Wavefront OBJ file of the C-alpha trace (Angstrom):
o trace
v -17.935 57.050 20.236
v -18.464 55.748 23.646
v -19.520 51.950 23.774
v -21.638 50.583 26.627
v -19.224 49.287 29.317
v -21.423 45.972 29.639
v -21.412 45.299 26.178
v -17.707 45.875 26.123
v -16.864 43.535 28.853
v -19.169 40.879 27.483
v -17.431 41.028 24.216
v -14.090 40.713 26.212
v -15.507 37.371 27.684
v -17.263 36.137 24.822
v -13.717 36.390 22.587
v -11.932 35.089 25.343
v -14.299 31.832 25.255
v -13.986 31.557 21.886
v -10.243 31.696 22.028
v -9.757 29.195 24.657
v -12.538 26.522 23.385
v -11.768 26.153 19.426
v -8.305 25.412 19.306
v -8.674 22.443 21.539
v -11.608 21.549 18.984
v -9.701 22.364 16.121
v -6.544 20.007 17.648
v -8.978 16.993 18.491
v -10.574 17.356 14.768
v -7.044 17.099 13.225
v -6.062 14.339 15.740
v -9.198 11.831 14.905
v -8.680 12.800 11.583
v -5.098 11.997 11.069
v -6.033 8.707 12.487
v -9.018 8.075 10.298
v -6.901 8.283 7.453
v -3.530 6.885 8.731
v -3.489 3.967 6.400
v -5.591 5.445 3.441
v -5.681 8.139 1.283
v -7.191 8.574 -2.478
v -5.805 5.176 -2.790
v -3.802 2.600 -0.841
v -2.150 -1.052 -1.226
v -0.489 -2.931 1.376
v 0.624 -6.448 2.244
v 0.079 -6.899 5.878
v 0.774 -9.944 8.095
v -1.443 -10.919 10.912
v -0.584 -12.734 14.198
v -3.163 -14.069 16.158
v -2.142 -15.546 19.492
v -3.891 -17.323 22.320
v -3.251 -19.669 25.458
v -3.521 -22.744 23.095
v -2.412 -21.661 19.578
v -1.142 -19.273 17.323
v -1.412 -18.530 13.558
v -0.320 -16.361 11.145
v -1.800 -14.710 8.045
v -0.618 -13.034 4.771
v -2.874 -10.534 2.835
v -3.235 -7.956 0.604
v -5.386 -4.687 1.147
v -6.303 -2.383 -1.123
v -8.308 1.141 -0.026
v -10.190 3.787 -2.039
v -10.485 6.866 0.749
v -12.665 5.568 3.538
v -15.620 4.169 1.737
v -13.651 1.018 -0.073
v -11.884 -2.029 1.155
v -10.923 -5.223 -0.724
v -8.845 -7.861 1.376
v -7.467 -11.109 -0.022
v -5.525 -13.604 2.157
v -2.762 -15.430 0.222
v -2.016 -17.790 3.431
v -2.073 -20.009 5.159
v -3.152 -22.502 2.223
v -6.335 -23.537 4.388
v -7.469 -19.997 4.110
v -5.829 -18.935 0.900
v -8.497 -17.117 -1.361
v -10.878 -16.072 1.249
v -11.370 -11.908 0.781
v -13.428 -9.515 1.993
v -15.098 -5.999 0.217
v -16.411 -3.038 1.806
v -18.210 -0.650 -0.069
v -19.817 2.496 1.473
v -21.646 0.377 4.408
v -22.058 -2.882 2.554
v -19.509 -5.902 3.625
v -18.984 -8.976 1.715
v -17.312 -12.467 2.866
v -15.853 -14.797 0.443
v -15.853 -18.385 1.437
v -13.439 -20.431 -1.163
v -14.199 -23.777 0.170
v -17.853 -23.762 -0.702
v -17.723 -20.900 -3.373
v -19.875 -18.490 -1.519
v -20.486 -15.256 -0.957
v -21.998 -13.825 2.433
v -22.825 -10.356 3.109
v -22.316 -9.281 6.392
v -25.327 -7.846 8.229
v -24.348 -4.003 9.992
v -25.148 -6.299 13.414
v -22.088 -8.154 12.960
v -19.606 -5.530 12.352
v -18.533 -5.434 15.938
v -17.951 -9.516 15.607
v -14.619 -10.924 14.894
v -12.691 -10.804 11.549
v -10.973 -14.446 10.947
v -11.110 -15.609 14.978
v -8.751 -12.315 15.494
v -8.913 -9.382 18.269
v -9.856 -7.262 15.711
v -13.608 -6.764 14.391
v -14.944 -6.507 10.903
v -15.212 -2.836 11.950
v -11.692 -2.599 12.577
v -10.549 -3.542 9.416
v -13.038 -1.670 6.974
v -13.503 1.038 8.568
v -17.400 1.670 8.518
v -17.775 3.847 11.108
v -15.040 6.739 11.309
v -14.174 9.198 14.194
v -14.819 12.296 12.299
v -18.356 11.234 10.617
v -19.676 9.128 14.105
v -18.186 10.444 17.101
v -18.236 13.290 18.953
v -14.478 14.195 20.527
v -12.608 16.662 22.849
v -9.332 16.749 24.094
v -9.119 16.242 27.783
v -6.689 15.592 30.863
v -6.107 11.667 30.922
v -5.257 11.418 34.824
v -4.288 7.892 34.579
v -1.203 8.883 32.760
v -0.325 12.419 32.719
v 2.427 13.638 29.986
v 3.158 16.379 28.413
v 4.479 14.935 24.940
v 1.083 13.401 24.397
v -2.799 14.812 23.838
v -5.514 12.627 24.942
v -8.884 12.585 23.034
v -12.162 11.308 24.404
v -14.323 10.070 21.481
v -17.942 9.244 22.370
v -20.481 7.784 19.793
v -22.744 9.893 18.456
v -26.886 8.961 19.527
v -27.951 6.332 17.293
v -24.373 4.947 15.815
v -24.432 1.207 16.206
v -21.081 0.421 18.087
v -20.406 -1.512 21.177
v -17.664 0.998 23.014
v -19.120 3.741 25.081
v -16.601 5.584 24.675
v -12.951 5.578 23.195
v -9.840 7.257 24.435
v -6.709 8.107 22.227
v -3.002 9.117 22.976
v -1.236 10.921 20.227
v 2.128 12.600 20.249
v 1.931 16.398 20.011
v 4.668 17.071 17.645
v 3.267 15.037 15.159
v -0.016 13.536 15.803
v 0.957 9.732 15.782
v -1.272 7.368 17.882
v 0.540 5.642 20.832
v -2.360 3.634 21.732
v -6.597 3.531 21.979
v -8.079 2.203 24.663
v -12.006 0.830 24.217
v -14.678 1.037 26.833
v -17.862 -0.968 27.301
v -21.030 0.342 28.740
v -19.816 0.132 32.564
v -16.661 2.118 31.716
v -14.162 -0.537 32.036
v -11.465 -0.745 29.609
v -12.058 -3.932 27.468
v -9.161 -3.717 24.927
v -6.405 -1.683 24.006
v -4.526 -1.219 20.764
v -0.890 0.107 20.874
v 1.186 1.414 18.080
v 4.823 0.782 17.145
v 7.784 0.942 14.725
v 7.175 4.298 13.456
v 8.795 4.744 9.600
v 8.189 7.509 6.745
v 6.251 5.963 3.971
v 6.345 8.469 1.203
v 5.797 11.906 3.109
v 3.711 10.309 5.995
v 5.289 8.852 9.185
v 3.021 5.561 10.109
v 2.992 3.248 12.780
v 3.892 -0.196 10.487
v 2.927 -1.919 13.759
v -0.449 -2.273 15.908
v -1.256 -4.695 18.680
v -4.562 -5.347 20.076
v -5.155 -7.021 23.597
v -8.373 -7.907 24.814
v -7.873 -7.016 28.566
v -10.295 -9.760 29.540
v -9.166 -12.721 27.512
v -5.762 -13.797 29.209
v -2.932 -14.296 27.135
v -4.937 -13.305 23.712
v -3.689 -10.629 21.576
v -3.654 -9.815 17.708
v -0.392 -8.162 16.152
v -0.791 -6.302 12.443
v 2.647 -5.355 10.827
v 2.605 -3.564 7.377
v 5.239 -5.397 5.297
v 4.354 -3.123 2.242
v 2.356 0.193 2.404
v 2.140 2.226 -0.806
v -0.344 5.766 -1.225
v -2.075 7.141 -4.022
v -1.434 4.772 -6.658
v -3.494 3.780 -9.826
v -6.042 1.228 -8.995
v -8.586 -0.510 -11.405
v -12.049 -0.194 -10.213
v -12.945 -3.722 -11.155
v -11.008 -4.547 -7.872
v -14.044 -3.222 -5.680
v -16.207 -5.400 -7.163
v -18.238 -8.928 -6.029
v -17.097 -10.460 -8.843
v -13.279 -9.591 -7.887
v -14.053 -11.645 -4.456
v -14.163 -15.128 -6.470
v -10.503 -14.374 -8.250
v -7.293 -15.773 -6.840
l 1 2 3 4 5 6 7 8 9 10 11 12 13 14 15 16 17 18 19 20 21 22 23 24 25 26 27 28 29 30 31 32 33 34 35 36 37 38 39 40 41 42 43 44 45 46 47 48 49 50 51 52 53 54 55 56 57 58 59 60 61 62 63 64 65 66 67 68 69 70 71 72 73 74 75 76 77 78 79 80 81 82 83 84 85 86 87 88 89 90 91 92 93 94 95 96 97 98 99 100 101 102 103 104 105 106 107 108 109 110 111 112 113 114 115 116 117 118 119 120 121 122 123 124 125 126 127 128 129 130 131 132 133 134 135 136 137 138 139 140 141 142 143 144 145 146 147 148 149 150 151 152 153 154 155 156 157 158 159 160 161 162 163 164 165 166 167 168 169 170 171 172 173 174 175 176 177 178 179 180 181 182 183 184 185 186 187 188 189 190 191 192 193 194 195 196 197 198 199 200 201 202 203 204 205 206 207 208 209 210 211 212 213 214 215 216 217 218 219 220 221 222 223 224 225 226 227 228 229 230 231 232 233 234 235 236 237 238 239 240 241 242 243 244 245 246 247 248 249 250 251 252
């Protein structure tokens, strides 16, 4: 049986295109999925230290964090004394903060998700993950000219149309051998890098390799940075459903 020569050439070219494009798409998707789920699983618990530094002051928060998948997060501050009892709950796309001094629960509107959490350089969304790379961004592998290394993959993530985030894009650097993130750079609408998050102190937690330290540096605020250190981290543990409730916000 003879095959039309033009049809045969088209088939060869099309097959080459599929083989050259889809592997990189699959790698990019695996990378962003791993980063989305880096500190999460079916369930998780962590004890976290947050150090907030500016030119004029420094303070340290100690807190417990519980998560269920990507949809539920509960955070309770343990210290310092003046902040003890403050709590944050996120269920789906809804978020609440509890202020013990006035015994009041405040619902956080979507427009405030990119606002600072507790005066840190992390936003509300950074902590509770309303937006995820897999669901809310388009992503692809790129050649990152500012830093060329055969040890890393570089992924460009651009928000999907209609997603209410302030970043025009995020570029991620991850290790090729295990997809562990090295840094993330956040760009404004003018294409300038406005903040950098660095990952370090990689340790094995169960079967996972996890960076136990994150450092957020706002480039337009000289002398400012916020460090998050995971003091304890557990995955796939049994959690009471009552943890992720408005009633739990008021409990100490």
